[in-house]
N, C-alpha and C positions, 0 to 999 in steps of 0.2 A: 505492500501499499503504500508506503514513504518513497518505494521507486518511481511511484509515477507522479506521485507530489508533485517532485522534483523534476521530475520529465517534465511537466504542462507548467513548472517554472521557467524553467529553461526556455521553450517552446515565447510563453508568453514575453518573457524578458529581452530576447532576438526577435519578436515582432515588434515592443516598442522600442526598445532601442534603435532598430532600425530607420524605423520610421520619422522617430528623430532626427537621427541621424542626417534626413534625407531633405527634412522638413523646416525644422526648427535652427538649428548650425551655420551659425553667417560666416564660422572662421574661413579668412583666403588660404589659407593653411589645405583645408580638407579635400584633398581632391574626392576624385568615384571610390567611394568606402561603399563596402557593402560588409553587412555583421552575416557572419557565418553561421556560427556556432553561439551559446551560450553552456558555460558550465558551472551553477547554484553549488555550492559546498555544504555537505547535508546538514549544517548547523542553519546554516540561509544570511549567515555571515559576509559571503565572498564569492563575488560573482565574477570568472571569468571571462572575458566578452573575445572573442576571435572574427576580428576584419579582416578583409581580401582587399589590398589597394589597387585599380587600374593604374600602370605608370611607371615610372624611373624608381627608380632608387634613395632618388632623394625623397620625390615625393609620397615613399613610402615614410621613410620616416618625417618627415611633416606633415602628414597626415597622421601618423600616432603621436603627435608630441600634442596637436590639436585634440585633438580625443582625449590624450592627459591631461592638460589641461582643461580639456573642460568636462572630465568625470564629475565635477561637483555639480553641474548644473545641471547634469544629465540625473544624479541621484536624486538630488534635488525635484527634477520634476516627476520623475518616478514615483517620490512620497509622494506627492501636490496626485496623481491621477491614480494610481492604484491603492485597492483599500489591502492593504499589507501590513500587519504589526514593523518586518523587518522589510527592509531594502538593503540587502549585499553594500561591501564596499565591492566598484568596479574596477578593475582590473584589465588595459588592454592588452593582446597579444597580436604578431602578424600569421596569418593564415595564406602561405606559401601555395599551398594544395590546387589550386585556379589558378597558379600563376604557370607552379608545373603541369600541370594537365596541359592549356595550352602550347608550354613549349615544345610536350611528345607529343600533339599535335602537328604542329607546324615540322615539326620534323621526319614525322608521319609522312604526310605530306611531301615535305621534302622529294621523300626516299620514295614514294610513289610517283612520283613526276621522272624521277630520275630513270626508274625503272619503266615508266614506259615510252619514254626519250630511246632509251639504247633497243626496246624492241622494236622502234619502228624501224632504229637503223639498219 
């Protein structure tokens, strides 16, 4: 039962933080950020928020710095809009799995193009 509640809270925080980042945060350092996952601790005191950023390494760093500086605002917004006794402290972590998958996809497409080009010759 406890696991289902944590799963629901993970999903709730993911949806709310994602919407908040897209609509409310106006920091110019914030690039194209996607919240990929949230892991709330069992005692509900800490939430790890995993984000993916579309862009260069500098854009990754700038976006993570912007999120880190806005975590107080985000937590306060969650406190005002969610009916929960405890709002966890937030920590933002990079999730590079989407970038890694895109890189693999590009390599596979390049390999396929090479194989197609050598078959014609």
